N, C-alpha and C positions, 0 to 999 in steps of 0.2 A: 688837426693842425693844418692851416692853410699855408701853402708854399707857392711862391711866384718865381718866375725865371727872369733874370736880368740879361739882356743882350749886351750890356756894358756894366762892368763892375771894376772900379779901380782901387778898392780898399777903403775909400772915403764915401763914395756915393754909388748907388745902384740905379740904373735906368731901365725902365720897362718899355717894351715895344707896345704898339697900339692894341694888340690882342690882350696881352697881359694887363695893360693899364685899364682897358675897358672892363675886364673881369674883376680887377681889384677895386676900382673906383666907382664904376657904374653898377655892376651886378652885386658885388659884396658891400658897396657903399662905404668903403674906407675913406677917411678924410685926413687932411694934413694933421699931423700930431699922433696918429695911430701908429702902433708898433706892428710891423709885418715881418715875415721871414722870407728871405730871398736866396735863391741858389744861382751860382754863376755857370752851372753846367760843366764845370771843369774840376769839381771836387770840393768846393767850399760852400758853406751856408752862412748867411749873415742875418743877424738880428738888427732890424733897421727901424728908423722912425720916418714915416712918410712926410716929405717936406713940400711936395707938389702933387696934388691929387687930380691933375689933368687926365681925363679918361683916354686921351690920345697919346700921352707921353708922361707917365708918372715918374717921379724921382724920389729916392729915399736915402737918408743919411745912415751910414753904417755905424752901429753902436757896439757890435761885438761880432767877431769872426770865428767860425768853427771849421777849420780845415779838415778834410777827410770825412766829413759828416755823411753818415749812411753808407760808407764804403765797405769794401770786402777785401780780405787778405790774399787775393789772387788776381791774376789778369787772365781773362777768358775771351777768346775769339771763337765764335761759332760761324762757320762757313756753311751755309744751307742753300740748297736749290729752291728757288721760289716755286710755289705750287701753282697748278693750273687755275685753281680758285684763289684769287688774290686775298680774299678775306682770311683764308687759313694761314697764309704767311704773315699777314698783319697780326693775327692772333698770337703767333709765335713771337713776333717782335715785342708785343705788349707783355706777354708772360715771361719771356727771357729777361726783359728789362726789370720787371718786378723781382725776379729771383736774384739777378746779379750777373750782368755780362758787360764787357768793355767794348767789344767790336762785333758787329754783325756784317757778314760779307755775303751778299747774294751771288751764288755761283751757278753757272749754266753748264750742265752736264750733257754728255752725248745723248742721253735718253730723256732730257728735260722736255716737258710739254710746254713750258713757258720759256721762250727764248729771249724775251725782252722784259726788263723790269725797271721801273722808275722809282726812285728812292724818296721823293718829296713827302709823300703821305706817311711812309714808314718812319721818317725822321720826326714828323709831328706826333705820331703815336708813341715813339720812344720818349719824347719830351713829356707828354702827358703821363705816361707810366712812371717816369722818373719822379715826378712830383707826387703822384699818388702813393708811391711806395716809400716816400721819404728818403730819397737819395739826392746827392748833390752833383753827381757826375752823369751826364747824358751819354749813353753808348754811341759810339760812332757807327753810322750806317754807311758802309763803303759803297762805291760804285760797283756794278756787276762785273764779274770776271769769269772766264771759263774755268772749269774744274782743273783742267790740266795746267793752265797758267798759274792758278793759285797754288797748286801742289809744288810747283817748281820755284815759287818765291819763298825765300827764307823768312821765317818769322822774325819779329823784332828781338833784339838782344834780351836775354833772360833778366827778369827783375827779381828772381828768387834770392833769398837770403844766403842760400848755399851755392849761388852762382851755377845752378844746374842748368843744363840745356833745356829749352822748351819741350814740353811733352806734346807730341802730335798724334792725334787719334783719328781714325776713319771708321765709321760705322756702316756696314753693309750687310745684306741678308744671306749671302751665299758663302760657302767655304772655298776660299781660294788656295793658293800655294802655301800661304802662311796661316796657321790655325788662329782663329779669333779667340780672344779672351774677354771676360766680362769687363765692362767699363769700370766697375768698382775695383777689380783687381789691378787694372792698369793705373788707376789713380792712387790706390793704396801703396803701390811700389814706387811712386814718384816722390822725390823729396823737395822739388822746387815748387814754384807757385805760378808758372805761366803755362797755360794749356790752350791748344788749338784743337777744335773738333770739326770734322767734315761730315755733313749729313747729306745724303743723296736725294735725287728726285723720286717721284712716284714709281718710276720704272727701275730704281736703284742705280748705282754706279755700274758702268760697263766693266768687264774683266780687265780691259786695258787701263782704265782709270785706277782701278784698285791696285793693279800691278805697279803702275807708276808711283802711286802713293807709297807703297811699301819700299820701293827703290829709293825714295826720298825721305825715309826715316819715319813714316807713319806706322803706327801700331794698329792692326785691325781689331776692332772690338764689336761686341754685340750688346744689346740693351735688354736682354732677357728673352723669354720664350714667346712672348706675344708679338704678333705682326702689327706694327705701328704705322700710322700715317706719318708722312714726312714731318709735319709741324709738331706732332706729338713726340716723335723721336728727338727732335731738336730741343724741345722744352725739357724732356726727361734727361737728356745729356747735360744741359745747363744745371738742372737740379742736382744731378749726381756730383758735379763739381762743387756746387754750393754746400752740399751736405759733407763732402770730404773736408772742406776747410772750416766750416762753421761748427 
């Protein structure tokens, strides 16, 4: 199934940008009159008929709308420290999008090897992975923020059907003042559907960051006995949430 992204969708027409139009009309050779499927990036998919096959600015008429197409029954934020090798963090963005994530926040920790991160390329990867995995909502790629600042920002109001407070988890490799539990046990005990997970850099969170997180309501968790790379831990955490709700 081919899926295109519309930078503008008003319920009657979908308009594609130059990149999407070129792929649709020049590469795949769609012509006016063809039916195509278009997402708005906000949670809806549209069955459309192409009315303008301009490869620099295609336009399609909406025939049928599918709200919530390819969605998931939870809201997940993964705050992860970008890796020294940027390709590894981009791999995480791609795979987490395929699994199901709503917001990715690059966080800069005290022990982070990468102190600066630009989000443009990650946003493009998230778009591509959204289409590939047949989803209609593109995850938000937030601007970088320090770990300590992120910890002290309250998550969005809960979207859970039971009006439960958001579940906040932090994964690190050492035993601090609060004993860690498995991420599966933490998720199993939670009745809501809004989860935030913090994943540290290659050098792990500092004890001060871990202590601050616990003070702000984060539950320390582990991801099993294996020692994992940052990007692997982040994908595994996203997968644990996916399996909990799916």
